[in-house]
N, C-alpha and C positions, 0 to 999 in steps of 0.2 A: 324851954327844957334846955339845962344843959346834955353834954356831947357825952357820951359812953364810948371810955376809952379801952374794955374790958381786961382793964392794968395784972388782973391775975396772971391770965393765959400770956399778955407779950412780958411779962416782970421773969417767966417763969421759962417764959423761949427761951431770953435774954442770958438766963440763969444759965440754961442749959447747954449756950452758942458758947458761951465763956469761963463752963464746967469745962469744953472739951480743950479749947486756945489757952486750957492751963499749961504753964510749963513755956508758953511760946515767948519767943525774945520784944518786947517795947510793946507797941499800938498794937501788935500780932491776940495779945492775948490780954487787949483793955477793950481796945472804940468795936464796939457791936459790929458797923458791918466791917473794918478791913479781918476781922476777926472770923468773921459768916465765906470773905472768901478765903483762908486760906485750911479754916474748916475743909471747904469741896475741894479743895485744890489736895488736899492733904486724902483726901478721899478718894482722889485721879488717882492716887499715890499707892496709897493700901492695893486696892484692887488691879492694879498695874503690874505693884507687884507680889499679889499672893502669886499670880499664873508667871510669872520669871524665874519664880522662889525655883522651883517643878523646873524646869530647866537648865539653871546651873545645877542645880543640887548633881541635875544626870551627869555633867559631864565635868562636875568635880567625882565621883562616882566612879567616870570612864575613865578620868587622867589617875586616879589611885590603883586599881583593876588594870590599867598598862603600866603601869612603874612596877608594880611586886607583878607585875609575868613580864616583865626582860628582866628582871630576878633573875627570875628564871630559864631564860631562855628562847622563852615565847612572846608573839605577841599576842595586844589586848583581841585583832580581830579572827587573830591563829587560834587564842583559845576560847572564841562566847561559840568562835564554827564548830569548835569540836565537839563543847562544852553540847553545840546542838544534835551535833550528830551523833552523841553516846545518849540523847531523850534526857542529861539531866538539867530538870525546870529549874534554877536557882539566880532569881533577881542579880539586878549591879549594885542595888539597895546592901543588901546581903556581901556577897560580892567584895566587893571595899570592906566592909566590916573585917570582912575575915582577916583580908588582907591588911589590913591595919593593928588589928587589936591580937589576932593569931593568927603570923604568918604560920608556923607548921601545921595549919591545916588551910590553908590555902596553897600549903605547896603540898597537902596531898588533893585537892581540888585538881590542880596543875598536870602533877605523877599520872589520878586519872583521867582527865580526859586526855590526852595525850599517850598514854597508855593505845 
């Protein structure tokens, strides 16, 4: 009796892996065993970096807020402290967006917090 190789399933599996590796350089996109390794590695980086992205953006927002706050004669820490003291609940993402896109509105927030 001939050996059954389950060609349909193995072909689909190979196609799926090589489709994920499309655009990779050299054997990484052509050879199944090499592609498998690099697909796994790419998944690990993607998983890790989804978490790192959140940290990096928070750092960026804080840098932008600090730069804008210093233009108005205060610092990031003093501004955040004053906002909490006044009971203004505005997150760093929105504050950074105000600082970058509408400096007049940010100036009003700083003025209100420091008054």
